[in-house]
Backbone as numpy.savetxt, mean C-alpha at the origin, in Angstrom:
# Nx Ny Nz CAx CAy CAz Cx Cy Cz
23.33 12.02 6.17 22.11 12.09 5.35 22.11 10.97 4.31
20.95 10.37 4.14 20.79 9.31 3.15 20.35 9.96 1.84
21.23 9.96 0.85 20.94 10.60 -0.42 20.01 9.70 -1.24
18.82 10.23 -1.55 17.72 9.43 -2.09 17.32 9.93 -3.47
17.11 8.98 -4.39 16.67 9.31 -5.74 15.38 8.57 -6.04
14.39 9.29 -6.55 13.11 8.71 -6.95 13.14 8.43 -8.45
12.75 7.22 -8.82 12.67 6.84 -10.22 11.23 7.02 -10.68
10.99 8.01 -11.53 9.64 8.30 -12.01 9.09 9.56 -11.39
8.49 10.41 -12.23 7.95 11.69 -11.75 6.50 11.86 -12.18
5.74 10.76 -12.09 4.31 10.85 -12.27 3.66 11.29 -10.97
2.38 10.98 -10.82 1.64 11.41 -9.64 2.28 10.88 -8.36
2.60 9.58 -8.33 3.19 9.00 -7.11 4.57 9.57 -6.84
5.40 9.66 -7.88 6.76 10.15 -7.69 6.81 11.58 -7.21
5.92 12.41 -7.76 5.93 13.83 -7.40 5.20 14.11 -6.09
3.95 13.66 -6.00 3.08 14.08 -4.88 3.27 13.25 -3.62
3.67 11.99 -3.76 3.85 11.14 -2.59 5.33 11.06 -2.20
6.13 10.40 -3.03 7.49 10.08 -2.62 8.38 11.31 -2.45
8.45 12.16 -3.46 9.33 13.32 -3.37 8.94 14.21 -2.20
7.65 14.40 -2.01 7.16 15.25 -0.92 7.49 14.66 0.45
7.16 13.38 0.65 7.34 12.77 1.97 8.81 12.55 2.31
9.62 12.27 1.32 11.07 12.12 1.57 11.65 13.41 2.13
11.22 14.54 1.59 11.74 15.83 2.05 11.38 16.11 3.51
10.33 15.49 4.01 9.88 15.73 5.38 10.56 14.82 6.41
11.32 13.85 5.95 11.93 12.88 6.87 13.32 13.36 7.30
13.51 13.48 8.60 14.83 13.81 9.12 15.80 12.69 8.78
16.94 13.05 8.22 17.95 12.05 7.90 17.93 11.58 6.46
16.91 11.98 5.69 16.86 11.67 4.26 17.04 12.97 3.48
17.71 12.87 2.35 17.86 14.02 1.45 17.38 13.62 0.07
16.41 14.37 -0.46 15.99 14.13 -1.84 17.11 14.64 -2.75
17.90 13.69 -3.25 19.11 14.02 -4.00 18.81 14.21 -5.48
17.81 13.47 -5.98 17.50 13.57 -7.40 16.25 12.79 -7.76
15.82 12.98 -9.00 14.66 12.28 -9.55 15.00 11.91 -10.98
14.56 10.74 -11.40 14.88 10.24 -12.74 13.64 10.23 -13.62
13.82 10.68 -14.86 12.78 10.60 -15.88 13.43 10.44 -17.24
12.81 9.63 -18.10 13.34 9.46 -19.45 12.99 10.64 -20.34
12.04 11.48 -19.92 11.54 12.58 -20.73 12.32 13.86 -20.43
12.88 14.49 -21.47 13.72 15.67 -21.28 12.94 16.84 -20.69
11.71 17.05 -21.15 10.90 18.14 -20.61 10.58 17.91 -19.14
10.32 16.65 -18.79 10.06 16.35 -17.38 11.29 16.61 -16.53
12.46 16.31 -17.07 13.68 16.58 -16.31 13.86 18.07 -16.06
13.48 18.89 -17.00 13.54 20.34 -16.79 12.58 20.75 -15.66
11.39 20.15 -15.64 10.42 20.46 -14.58 10.94 20.00 -13.22
11.62 18.86 -13.19 12.17 18.35 -11.93 13.12 19.36 -11.31
14.01 19.89 -12.12 14.98 20.87 -11.62 14.27 22.12 -11.14
13.27 22.58 -11.91 12.55 23.81 -11.55 11.69 23.63 -10.30
10.97 22.51 -10.24 10.00 22.30 -9.17 10.61 21.78 -7.88
11.63 20.93 -8.00 12.18 20.27 -6.82 13.57 20.77 -6.43
14.25 21.42 -7.37 15.59 21.93 -7.05 16.60 20.84 -6.80
16.44 19.69 -7.47 17.36 18.57 -7.30 17.88 18.12 -8.66
18.82 17.23 -8.64 19.41 16.70 -9.87 18.40 15.85 -10.63
18.40 15.98 -11.95 17.52 15.18 -12.79 18.35 14.16 -13.55
18.05 12.89 -13.31 18.72 11.80 -14.00 17.87 11.35 -15.19
18.52 10.76 -16.18 17.81 10.33 -17.38 17.45 8.85 -17.38
18.02 8.07 -16.44 17.77 6.63 -16.44 18.15 6.02 -15.11
17.63 4.84 -14.86 18.03 4.08 -13.67 19.50 3.72 -13.75
20.00 3.42 -14.95 21.42 3.09 -15.12 22.29 4.23 -14.60
21.90 5.47 -14.93 22.67 6.63 -14.49 22.61 6.77 -12.97
21.45 6.47 -12.40 21.28 6.60 -10.95 22.16 5.60 -10.21
22.07 4.33 -10.59 22.80 3.31 -9.84 24.31 3.41 -10.05
24.73 4.09 -11.13 26.16 4.28 -11.36 26.72 5.44 -10.54
25.84 6.22 -9.92 26.29 7.37 -9.13 26.65 6.91 -7.72
27.92 6.98 -7.34 28.34 6.49 -6.01 27.79 7.32 -4.86
27.28 8.51 -5.15 26.74 9.36 -4.08 25.32 8.97 -3.68
24.67 8.14 -4.47 23.28 7.75 -4.20 23.26 6.57 -3.23
22.48 6.69 -2.16 22.35 5.62 -1.17 21.05 4.83 -1.30
19.96 5.52 -1.61 18.63 4.90 -1.59 17.91 5.21 -2.89
17.34 4.17 -3.49 16.57 4.31 -4.74 15.11 3.98 -4.44
14.22 4.87 -4.86 12.78 4.70 -4.66 12.12 4.52 -6.01
11.40 3.43 -6.18 10.78 3.10 -7.47 9.33 3.54 -7.49
9.06 4.62 -8.21 7.69 5.10 -8.45 7.35 4.82 -9.90
7.40 3.55 -10.25 7.29 3.09 -11.63 6.19 2.04 -11.74
5.78 1.65 -12.97 4.77 0.59 -13.11 5.18 -0.70 -12.42
4.19 -1.43 -11.94 4.43 -2.61 -11.13 5.27 -3.67 -11.85
5.11 -3.79 -13.16 5.76 -4.88 -13.87 7.28 -4.71 -13.99
7.81 -3.53 -13.68 9.26 -3.34 -13.74 9.90 -3.26 -12.35
9.10 -3.35 -11.30 9.65 -3.22 -9.95 10.74 -4.25 -9.67
10.48 -5.50 -9.99 11.44 -6.56 -9.65 12.77 -6.33 -10.36
12.73 -6.11 -11.66 13.96 -5.93 -12.43 14.72 -4.70 -11.96
14.00 -3.60 -11.75 14.67 -2.37 -11.33 15.22 -2.48 -9.92
14.47 -3.09 -9.02 14.93 -3.24 -7.64 16.18 -4.11 -7.57
16.18 -5.21 -8.30 17.33 -6.11 -8.31 18.56 -5.40 -8.88
18.36 -4.65 -9.96 19.48 -3.89 -10.55 20.05 -2.90 -9.54
19.18 -2.19 -8.84 19.66 -1.20 -7.87 20.35 -1.87 -6.69
19.77 -2.97 -6.19 20.40 -3.65 -5.05 21.72 -4.28 -5.44
21.82 -4.81 -6.65 23.09 -5.38 -7.11 24.17 -4.30 -7.26
23.73 -3.04 -7.36 24.68 -1.92 -7.39 24.96 -1.40 -5.99
24.43 -2.08 -4.97 24.71 -1.70 -3.59 23.79 -0.64 -3.01
22.66 -0.39 -3.70 21.73 0.64 -3.22 20.62 0.02 -2.37
20.19 0.74 -1.36 18.96 0.40 -0.65 17.78 0.74 -1.56
16.66 0.03 -1.36 15.54 0.19 -2.29 14.21 0.26 -1.55
13.36 1.19 -1.99 11.94 1.22 -1.65 11.17 1.09 -2.96
10.24 0.14 -3.03 9.35 0.07 -4.19 7.98 0.61 -3.79
7.34 1.28 -4.74 5.94 1.60 -4.50 5.18 0.28 -4.44
3.97 0.32 -3.87 3.14 -0.87 -3.91 2.49 -0.96 -5.30
2.16 -2.14 -5.78 2.47 -3.43 -5.22 3.96 -3.72 -5.37
4.47 -4.60 -4.50 5.89 -4.90 -4.50 6.39 -5.27 -5.89
5.62 -6.09 -6.60 6.01 -6.59 -7.90 4.77 -7.25 -8.52
4.95 -8.29 -9.32 3.81 -8.92 -9.99 3.48 -10.31 -9.47
4.48 -11.01 -8.92 4.27 -12.38 -8.46 5.14 -12.66 -7.23
4.81 -13.73 -6.53 5.63 -14.14 -5.40 7.02 -14.58 -5.86
7.11 -15.17 -7.05 8.42 -15.58 -7.57 9.32 -14.37 -7.77
8.76 -13.27 -8.28 9.55 -12.04 -8.41 9.96 -11.52 -7.04
9.04 -11.58 -6.09 9.35 -11.12 -4.74 10.49 -11.93 -4.13
10.48 -13.25 -4.35 11.55 -14.10 -3.82 12.90 -13.70 -4.43
12.91 -13.38 -5.72 14.16 -12.95 -6.37 14.64 -11.63 -5.79
13.71 -10.75 -5.44 14.08 -9.47 -4.82 14.67 -9.69 -3.43
14.09 -10.61 -2.67 14.62 -10.91 -1.34 16.02 -11.52 -1.44
16.23 -12.35 -2.43 17.55 -12.94 -2.62 18.58 -11.86 -2.94
18.19 -10.88 -3.78 19.10 -9.79 -4.12 19.42 -8.94 -2.89
18.42 -8.70 -2.05 18.66 -7.96 -0.82 19.68 -8.68 0.05
19.51 -9.98 0.20 20.38 -10.74 1.09 21.80 -10.83 0.57
21.96 -11.04 -0.73 23.33 -11.20 -1.25 24.09 -9.88 -1.29
23.33 -8.74 -1.24 24.00 -7.44 -1.28 23.99 -6.73 0.07
23.34 -7.34 1.08 23.28 -6.78 2.42 22.77 -5.34 2.40
21.63 -5.15 1.73 21.01 -3.83 1.66 19.58 -3.91 2.21
18.94 -2.75 2.34 17.57 -2.69 2.82 16.60 -2.71 1.64
15.48 -3.40 1.84 14.39 -3.42 0.86 13.08 -3.24 1.61
12.24 -2.32 1.13 10.93 -2.11 1.73 9.92 -1.76 0.64
8.66 -1.77 1.02 7.56 -1.47 0.10 6.74 -0.32 0.69
6.36 0.62 -0.14 5.70 1.84 0.29 4.23 1.58 0.62
4.00 1.06 1.83 2.64 0.88 2.32 2.34 2.01 3.31
2.24 3.22 2.78 1.94 4.37 3.62 0.58 4.25 4.31
-0.33 3.44 3.75 -1.66 3.36 4.32 -1.72 2.50 5.59
-0.61 2.01 6.04 -0.57 1.48 7.40 -0.73 2.61 8.42
-0.55 3.85 7.96 -0.74 5.02 8.81 -2.01 5.78 8.42
-2.96 5.10 7.78 -4.28 5.69 7.55 -5.01 5.86 8.87
-5.79 6.92 8.98 -6.53 7.17 10.21 -7.56 6.08 10.46
-8.30 5.70 9.42 -9.35 4.71 9.60 -8.83 3.37 10.05
-7.77 2.89 9.40 -7.19 1.59 9.75 -6.73 1.57 11.20
-6.05 2.64 11.63 -5.56 2.68 13.01 -6.67 2.90 14.02
-7.75 3.55 13.60 -8.91 3.69 14.48 -9.58 2.33 14.68
-9.73 1.57 13.60 -10.29 0.22 13.70 -9.46 -0.62 14.65
-8.14 -0.59 14.50 -7.27 -1.37 15.38 -7.43 -0.96 16.83
-7.50 0.34 17.09 -7.61 0.79 18.47 -8.93 0.35 19.09
-10.02 0.47 18.36 -11.33 0.06 18.88 -11.32 -1.43 19.24
-10.71 -2.23 18.38 -10.64 -3.67 18.64 -9.77 -3.95 19.86
-8.61 -3.29 19.94 -7.68 -3.51 21.05 -8.30 -3.12 22.38
-9.19 -2.12 22.37 -9.83 -1.69 23.61 -11.03 -2.56 23.99
-11.34 -3.56 23.15 -12.35 -4.54 23.51 -13.79 -4.16 23.25
-14.03 -3.11 22.48 -15.39 -2.63 22.30 -16.27 -3.60 21.52
-15.69 -4.40 20.63 -16.54 -5.29 19.82 -16.24 -6.77 20.08
-15.44 -7.04 21.10 -15.10 -8.43 21.40 -14.14 -9.00 20.37
-14.32 -10.28 20.06 -13.44 -10.97 19.10 -14.01 -10.81 17.69
-13.28 -10.12 16.79 -13.79 -9.95 15.43 -13.86 -11.28 14.68
-14.95 -11.47 13.94 -15.04 -12.66 13.08 -15.23 -12.28 11.61
-15.48 -11.00 11.33 -15.66 -10.55 9.95 -15.13 -9.13 9.79
-14.21 -8.98 8.84 -13.74 -7.66 8.41 -14.16 -7.45 6.96
-14.72 -6.31 6.66 -15.00 -5.95 5.28 -14.39 -4.58 5.01
-13.59 -4.51 3.96 -12.96 -3.25 3.55 -13.31 -3.01 2.10
-13.65 -1.78 1.75 -14.09 -1.50 0.39 -13.65 -0.11 -0.05
-13.26 -0.02 -1.32 -13.07 1.26 -2.01 -13.82 1.13 -3.33
-15.04 1.60 -3.32 -15.94 1.47 -4.47 -16.22 2.86 -5.02
-15.67 3.13 -6.20 -15.80 4.46 -6.79 -16.20 4.34 -8.26
-16.40 5.50 -8.89 -16.85 5.49 -10.28 -15.92 6.37 -11.12
-15.27 5.76 -12.08 -14.39 6.51 -12.97 -13.44 5.58 -13.69
-13.19 5.88 -14.96 -12.30 5.04 -15.75 -10.85 5.26 -15.35
-10.13 4.23 -14.93 -8.71 4.37 -14.65 -7.96 4.77 -15.92
-6.85 5.47 -15.74 -6.06 5.90 -16.89 -4.60 5.53 -16.77
-3.86 5.79 -17.85 -2.43 5.54 -17.87 -2.09 4.07 -17.74
-0.90 3.79 -17.24 -0.44 2.40 -17.15 -1.24 1.60 -16.14
-1.91 2.26 -15.21 -2.74 1.54 -14.24 -3.96 0.88 -14.89
-4.29 1.30 -16.09 -5.41 0.71 -16.82 -4.96 -0.42 -17.74
-3.68 -0.80 -17.66 -3.13 -1.86 -18.51 -2.69 -3.01 -17.62
-3.32 -4.17 -17.78 -3.05 -5.29 -16.88 -1.60 -5.74 -16.94
-0.99 -5.72 -18.12 0.40 -6.18 -18.25 1.36 -5.32 -17.45
1.01 -4.06 -17.22 1.88 -3.16 -16.47 1.49 -3.05 -15.00
0.20 -3.10 -14.72 -0.26 -2.87 -13.35 -0.55 -4.15 -12.58
-0.91 -5.23 -13.29 -1.28 -6.48 -12.64 -2.77 -6.68 -12.53
-3.54 -5.58 -12.63 -4.99 -5.71 -12.54 -5.57 -4.90 -11.40
-6.87 -4.97 -11.25 -7.60 -4.11 -10.31 -7.20 -4.36 -8.85
-6.68 -5.55 -8.54 -6.32 -5.87 -7.16 -4.96 -5.31 -6.75
-4.21 -4.74 -7.70 -2.81 -4.39 -7.44 -2.58 -2.93 -7.11
-3.61 -2.09 -7.21 -3.41 -0.67 -6.91 -3.97 -0.38 -5.52
-5.19 0.15 -5.42 -5.80 0.27 -4.10 -5.85 -1.08 -3.40
-6.07 -2.13 -4.17 -6.17 -3.46 -3.58 -4.94 -3.88 -2.82
-3.76 -3.43 -3.27 -2.53 -3.78 -2.56 -2.53 -3.24 -1.14
-3.07 -2.04 -0.97 -3.17 -1.46 0.38 -4.18 -2.23 1.23
-5.35 -2.51 0.66 -6.37 -3.21 1.43 -5.91 -4.61 1.81
-5.19 -5.26 0.91 -4.67 -6.60 1.22 -3.62 -6.52 2.33
-2.74 -5.54 2.26 -1.73 -5.38 3.31 -2.39 -5.17 4.66
-3.39 -4.29 4.73 -4.09 -4.05 5.99 -4.80 -5.31 6.48
-5.43 -6.02 5.55 -6.16 -7.23 5.93 -5.26 -8.31 6.47
-4.11 -8.51 5.85 -3.20 -9.54 6.33 -2.64 -9.19 7.70
-2.45 -7.91 7.97 -2.01 -7.50 9.30 -3.11 -7.77 10.33
-4.36 -7.45 9.98 -5.46 -7.70 10.90 -5.63 -9.19 11.19
-5.32 -10.03 10.21 -5.40 -11.48 10.39 -4.12 -12.06 10.97
-3.14 -11.21 11.25 -1.88 -11.69 11.79 -1.10 -12.56 10.82
-1.30 -12.34 9.52 -0.61 -13.12 8.50 -1.16 -14.52 8.32
-2.22 -14.84 9.03 -2.81 -16.18 8.99 -3.88 -16.23 7.88
-3.48 -16.67 6.70 -4.41 -16.79 5.57 -4.41 -18.24 5.12
-5.49 -18.92 5.41 -5.60 -20.34 5.11 -6.12 -20.58 3.69
-7.03 -19.70 3.23 -7.62 -19.90 1.90 -7.98 -18.57 1.28
-8.03 -18.57 -0.05 -8.28 -17.37 -0.84 -9.32 -17.68 -1.90
-10.33 -16.85 -2.01 -11.26 -16.95 -3.14 -11.46 -15.55 -3.71
-11.65 -15.49 -5.03 -11.65 -14.20 -5.70 -12.56 -14.21 -6.92
-13.18 -13.06 -7.15 -13.96 -12.85 -8.36 -13.59 -11.50 -8.94
-13.35 -11.45 -10.24 -13.05 -10.21 -10.94 -14.03 -10.07 -12.10
-14.70 -8.93 -12.18 -15.69 -8.69 -13.22 -15.20 -7.62 -14.19
-15.57 -7.80 -15.47 -15.28 -6.83 -16.52 -16.62 -6.32 -17.03
-16.92 -5.04 -16.73 -18.28 -4.55 -16.91 -18.43 -3.40 -17.90
-17.55 -2.42 -17.90 -17.87 -1.19 -18.62 -16.72 -0.63 -19.43
-15.65 -0.18 -18.75 -14.60 0.55 -19.44 -13.84 -0.38 -20.40
-13.27 0.19 -21.45 -12.51 -0.60 -22.43 -11.08 -0.80 -21.94
-10.97 -1.45 -20.79 -9.68 -1.73 -20.18 -9.69 -3.19 -19.72
-8.49 -3.76 -19.55 -8.43 -5.19 -19.24 -8.08 -5.48 -17.78
-8.04 -4.45 -16.92 -7.68 -4.72 -15.53 -8.85 -5.23 -14.70
-10.08 -5.07 -15.21 -11.26 -5.42 -14.44 -11.91 -4.18 -13.85
-13.20 -4.27 -13.58 -13.96 -3.15 -13.03 -14.42 -3.40 -11.60
-14.43 -4.66 -11.20 -14.83 -5.01 -9.84 -14.03 -6.22 -9.40
-13.44 -6.12 -8.22 -12.71 -7.24 -7.66 -13.16 -7.51 -6.23
-13.44 -8.75 -5.95 -13.83 -9.16 -4.60 -12.90 -10.29 -4.17
-12.18 -10.06 -3.08 -11.20 -11.02 -2.58 -11.57 -11.38 -1.15
-11.69 -12.67 -0.89 -12.06 -13.14 0.44 -10.96 -14.02 0.99
-10.44 -13.62 2.16 -9.41 -14.39 2.85 -10.04 -15.02 4.09
-9.64 -16.25 4.37 -10.13 -16.92 5.58 -8.93 -17.43 6.35
-8.92 -17.15 7.66 -7.83 -17.60 8.51 -8.07 -19.03 8.97
-7.08 -19.61 9.61 -7.22 -20.98 10.12 -8.28 -21.06 11.22
-8.58 -19.92 11.87 -9.61 -19.88 12.90 -11.00 -19.61 12.32
-11.07 -19.37 11.01 -12.35 -19.09 10.38 -12.68 -17.62 10.26
-11.80 -16.73 10.74 -12.03 -15.30 10.60 -11.97 -14.92 9.12
-12.90 -14.06 8.70 -13.01 -13.68 7.29 -12.58 -12.23 7.11
-11.77 -11.98 6.08 -11.46 -10.62 5.64 -11.87 -10.53 4.19
-12.82 -9.66 3.91 -13.29 -9.46 2.54 -12.95 -8.05 2.09
-12.32 -7.93 0.92 -12.04 -6.62 0.36 -12.68 -6.51 -1.01
-13.20 -5.32 -1.30 -13.83 -5.05 -2.58 -13.25 -3.78 -3.19
-12.94 -3.85 -4.48 -12.43 -2.71 -5.23 -13.31 -2.56 -6.46
-13.76 -1.35 -6.73 -14.59 -1.15 -7.90 -14.38 0.22 -8.52
-14.46 0.29 -9.85 -14.40 1.58 -10.53 -15.67 1.88 -11.31
-16.72 1.04 -11.10 -18.04 1.29 -11.68 -19.06 1.18 -10.54
-18.94 2.09 -9.58 -19.80 2.02 -8.39 -20.19 3.44 -7.97
-21.38 3.84 -8.36 -21.87 5.17 -8.00 -22.40 5.21 -6.56
-22.93 4.09 -6.08 -23.50 4.06 -4.73 -22.38 3.94 -3.70
-22.44 4.73 -2.62 -21.39 4.65 -1.59 -21.48 3.37 -0.78
-20.35 2.99 -0.24 -20.27 1.82 0.63 -19.31 2.15 1.76
-19.51 1.61 2.97 -18.57 1.91 4.05 -17.14 1.50 3.67
-16.20 2.33 4.09 -14.79 1.95 3.90 -14.47 0.75 4.78
-15.06 0.70 5.97 -14.85 -0.41 6.90 -16.19 -0.86 7.49
-16.35 -2.16 7.58 -17.46 -2.77 8.31 -16.85 -3.97 9.03
-16.84 -3.90 10.36 -16.19 -4.94 11.17 -17.16 -5.39 12.25
-17.32 -6.69 12.41 -18.20 -7.19 13.47 -17.48 -8.25 14.30
-17.76 -8.19 15.60 -17.24 -9.17 16.55 -18.37 -9.71 17.39
-18.05 -10.54 18.37 -19.10 -11.19 19.16 -19.74 -10.25 20.18
-19.19 -9.03 20.35 -19.78 -8.07 21.28 -20.19 -6.76 20.62
-20.03 -6.65 19.31 -20.39 -5.40 18.67 -19.84 -5.29 17.27
-19.84 -4.06 16.75 -19.37 -3.84 15.39 -18.97 -2.40 15.15
-18.35 -2.17 13.99 -17.84 -0.85 13.60 -18.27 -0.58 12.17
-18.72 0.65 11.92 -18.95 1.12 10.56 -18.20 2.44 10.41
-17.41 2.54 9.34 -16.69 3.78 9.08 -16.71 4.09 7.59
-17.13 5.30 7.26 -17.12 5.77 5.88 -15.91 6.67 5.64
-15.61 6.87 4.37 -14.63 7.88 4.00 -13.23 7.36 3.77
-12.58 7.91 2.74 -11.18 7.62 2.45 -10.30 8.49 3.36
-9.13 8.00 3.71 -8.21 8.75 4.56 -8.03 10.17 4.02
-8.04 11.19 4.89 -8.03 12.59 4.44 -6.67 13.19 4.15
-5.59 12.43 4.21 -4.26 13.05 4.10 -3.85 13.42 2.68
-4.40 12.74 1.67 -3.93 12.97 0.31 -4.19 14.38 -0.22
-5.41 14.92 -0.12 -5.63 16.26 -0.69 -4.71 17.34 -0.11
-4.56 17.45 1.22 -3.64 18.48 1.71 -2.19 18.18 1.37
-1.83 16.91 1.26 -0.46 16.58 0.86 -0.18 17.11 -0.54
-1.14 16.92 -1.46 -0.97 17.41 -2.82 -0.81 18.93 -2.83
-1.47 19.60 -1.89 -1.35 21.05 -1.78 -0.10 21.48 -1.02
0.67 20.52 -0.53 1.93 20.84 0.12 1.88 21.00 1.62
0.79 20.52 2.27 0.69 20.66 3.72 -0.09 19.47 4.29
0.54 18.34 4.39 -0.15 17.13 4.86 -0.65 17.29 6.28
0.00 18.13 7.09 -0.41 18.31 8.48 -1.74 19.04 8.61
-2.24 19.60 7.50 -3.53 20.30 7.53 -4.71 19.35 7.35
-4.45 18.07 7.28 -5.53 17.09 7.06 -6.57 17.17 8.17
-7.83 17.16 7.76 -8.95 17.10 8.70 -9.97 16.11 8.16
-10.76 15.56 9.05 -11.74 14.56 8.65 -13.15 15.08 8.90
-14.03 14.85 7.94 -15.43 15.24 8.11 -16.03 14.48 9.29
-16.81 15.15 10.13 -17.45 14.46 11.26 -18.29 13.26 10.83
-18.86 13.31 9.62 -19.69 12.20 9.17 -18.88 10.96 8.84
-17.56 11.10 8.79 -16.69 9.96 8.50 -16.08 9.34 9.76
-16.44 9.86 10.92 -15.94 9.24 12.15 -16.57 7.87 12.35
-15.85 6.98 13.01 -16.31 5.60 13.19 -17.48 5.54 14.14
-18.47 4.75 13.77 -19.60 4.45 14.65 -19.39 3.07 15.23
-19.42 2.97 16.55 -19.19 1.71 17.25 -20.49 1.26 17.90
-20.90 0.04 17.63 -22.08 -0.56 18.24 -21.58 -1.62 19.21
-22.00 -1.51 20.47 -21.43 -2.40 21.47 -22.44 -2.67 22.59
-22.09 -3.60 23.45 -22.89 -3.89 24.64 -22.01 -3.65 25.86
-22.42 -2.71 26.70 -21.70 -2.41 27.93 -22.70 -2.33 29.08
-22.37 -2.99 30.18 -23.24 -3.00 31.37 -24.65 -3.48 31.02
-24.71 -4.45 30.10 -25.99 -5.04 29.74 -26.84 -4.20 28.81
-26.31 -3.08 28.34 -27.07 -2.20 27.45 -26.39 -2.08 26.10
-27.21 -1.98 25.06 -26.69 -1.72 23.72 -26.38 -0.23 23.59
-25.22 0.08 23.04 -24.80 1.47 22.92 -24.23 1.74 21.53
-24.39 2.98 21.07 -23.78 3.45 19.83 -22.90 4.63 20.17
-21.61 4.51 19.85 -20.64 5.54 20.15 -20.02 6.07 18.86
-19.72 7.36 18.83 -18.99 7.95 17.71 -17.57 8.24 18.20
-16.59 7.68 17.48 -15.20 7.71 17.93 -14.37 8.63 17.03
-13.62 9.53 17.65 -12.68 10.35 16.89 -11.57 9.47 16.31
-11.13 9.81 15.12 -10.12 8.99 14.46 -8.74 9.16 15.09
-7.97 8.10 15.03 -6.56 8.13 15.44 -5.77 8.81 14.32
-5.18 9.95 14.60 -4.58 10.76 13.54 -3.10 10.43 13.35
-2.86 9.25 12.79 -1.50 8.87 12.41 -1.11 9.62 11.13
0.15 9.52 10.74 0.64 10.31 9.60 1.44 9.46 8.63
1.19 9.70 7.34 1.98 9.03 6.30 3.45 9.41 6.38
3.77 10.51 7.03 5.18 10.90 7.18 5.97 9.82 7.91
5.29 9.00 8.68 5.98 7.98 9.48 6.69 6.95 8.63
6.19 6.72 7.40 6.83 5.68 6.57 8.29 6.05 6.30
8.53 7.21 5.71 9.91 7.55 5.35 10.75 7.92 6.56
10.12 8.36 7.64 10.90 8.58 8.86 11.44 7.25 9.38
10.62 6.20 9.26 11.11 4.88 9.65 12.25 4.42 8.75
12.14 4.65 7.44 13.23 4.27 6.53 14.51 4.98 6.95
14.42 6.27 7.26 15.59 7.02 7.71 16.15 6.43 9.01
15.26 6.12 9.94 15.72 5.60 11.22 16.36 4.22 11.07
15.88 3.43 10.13 16.50 2.13 9.86 17.92 2.32 9.36
18.10 3.20 8.39 19.40 3.36 7.74 20.38 4.18 8.57
19.86 5.11 9.36 20.74 5.97 10.16 20.95 5.50 11.58
19.96 4.80 12.14 20.01 4.47 13.57 19.84 2.98 13.86
19.66 2.16 12.84 19.50 0.74 13.07 18.15 0.35 13.64
17.11 1.16 13.41 15.77 0.86 13.90 15.18 -0.33 13.17
14.10 -0.88 13.71 13.41 -1.99 13.06 12.59 -1.47 11.88
12.63 -2.19 10.78 11.89 -1.81 9.59 10.39 -2.02 9.82
9.59 -0.99 9.55 8.15 -1.07 9.79 7.44 -1.91 8.74
7.79 -1.72 7.48 7.16 -2.49 6.39 8.21 -3.45 5.84
8.11 -4.68 6.26 9.10 -5.68 5.90 8.76 -6.31 4.55
9.75 -6.53 3.70 9.48 -7.10 2.38 8.95 -8.53 2.46
9.27 -9.24 3.54 8.73 -10.60 3.69 7.21 -10.57 3.79
6.66 -9.55 4.46 5.21 -9.40 4.54 4.63 -9.13 3.15
5.30 -8.26 2.39 4.83 -7.95 1.04 4.97 -9.17 0.13
5.99 -9.99 0.35 6.15 -11.21 -0.44 4.96 -12.13 -0.23
4.51 -12.31 1.01 3.36 -13.17 1.27 2.08 -12.57 0.71
1.99 -11.24 0.66 0.85 -10.61 0.01 0.85 -10.93 -1.48
2.02 -10.97 -2.09 2.10 -11.34 -3.51 1.64 -12.79 -3.71
1.95 -13.66 -2.75 1.49 -15.05 -2.85 -0.03 -15.11 -2.76
-0.63 -14.25 -1.96 -2.09 -14.19 -1.89 -2.66 -13.70 -3.21
-2.01 -12.70 -3.83 -2.48 -12.22 -5.12 -2.32 -13.29 -6.20
-1.25 -14.06 -6.15 -1.12 -15.21 -7.06 -2.32 -16.14 -6.91
-2.65 -16.46 -5.67 -3.78 -17.35 -5.40 -5.10 -16.71 -5.83
-5.22 -15.39 -5.66 -6.45 -14.70 -6.05 -6.68 -14.79 -7.55
-5.63 -14.58 -8.34 -5.79 -14.65 -9.79 -6.13 -16.07 -10.23
-5.53 -17.05 -9.57 -5.86 -18.45 -9.88 -7.32 -18.74 -9.54
-7.77 -18.23 -8.39 -9.15 -18.44 -7.98 -10.12 -17.77 -8.94
-9.80 -16.54 -9.37 -10.68 -15.83 -10.29 -10.79 -16.55 -11.62
-9.71 -17.20 -12.03 -9.71 -17.91 -13.31 -10.41 -19.25 -13.23
-10.25 -19.96 -12.11 -10.78 -21.32 -11.99 -12.11 -21.40 -11.27
-12.42 -20.36 -10.50 -13.63 -20.42 -9.69 -13.48 -21.25 -8.43
-12.26 -21.66 -8.11 -12.00 -22.51 -6.95 -11.34 -21.70 -5.82
-11.50 -22.20 -4.61 -10.78 -21.64 -3.46 -9.34 -22.17 -3.49
-8.37 -21.30 -3.22 -6.96 -21.66 -3.38 -6.22 -21.41 -2.07
-5.32 -22.30 -1.73 -4.44 -22.11 -0.56 -3.19 -21.38 -1.02
-2.88 -20.21 -0.44 -1.72 -19.45 -0.89 -0.40 -20.06 -0.44
0.65 -19.80 -1.21 1.99 -20.30 -0.90 2.70 -19.31 0.02
2.29 -19.31 1.30 2.90 -18.42 2.28 4.16 -19.04 2.86
5.07 -18.19 3.28 6.32 -18.66 3.88 6.49 -18.03 5.26
7.15 -18.76 6.14 7.50 -18.25 7.46 8.90 -17.67 7.39
9.07 -16.50 7.97 10.37 -15.84 7.94 10.87 -15.58 9.35
């Protein structure tokens, strides 16, 4: 069993990491760390595991194999490097860190300590994303030339996610997932980046609207939009190719039942199923497609299989490093108004 400790017991640490780790064969939730004494009491009561008071205490424990960082983005690099230098495997929540330079330092720490490093991109197992991939692979829309992904909602962000120095800005939370999915759809081929960030309403400095446009060397466009001042709904996915297109509404349904303690109870509203517009046998057709029901449980099961069985890592840190380079380019573009070529690396 891989003895695993989660650093941080906020929403992500409690509802995502601690829950999903317990469901993975071969992983054991060994403990959770919090600087707050009252929170440590809750950890023992709610999770029945050891409560640590600091990362220092965790990495000094020889029984700990894997450290999971459910902490603000700006401390991921320092904490991950500290844990890896102590010989621990590491998973960071997304975003991986704040810059590509930090990501490079994390990769160097992984290599010099011969440990595993991954980033928690559970949304690679979103139903919508995998449904889009399957529709494309089956040839229903031909060759895609435009992907649009959006999470446009209304509500003031809170906590450290509303502080740019800690979170990185509006592109680093939900945006980190959309960017990861987009780079996979483009096959990692990002030739140019342009970005606009607007500050409209809330008294926060992360931004209220972010629009990021990636263009591949073949001219394929991936546009992602993130907003927290958007009352009007927008499709989660809009994809068009030379033979058709896809429209899909709705956020992945796994989170609410997961919070209630039963992720397998997830169901999707029929109105959120993908609509496919295509041409078959010379006729235009509209099809409604049932979603591919992948599971977020797969992320930590893969981590277990990597550490216990030598399986291939599903979410490679090199991919997350190149995503950080795109975010570097996005912030430069937003500041200068210019299109920027990202500093991507081949691995």
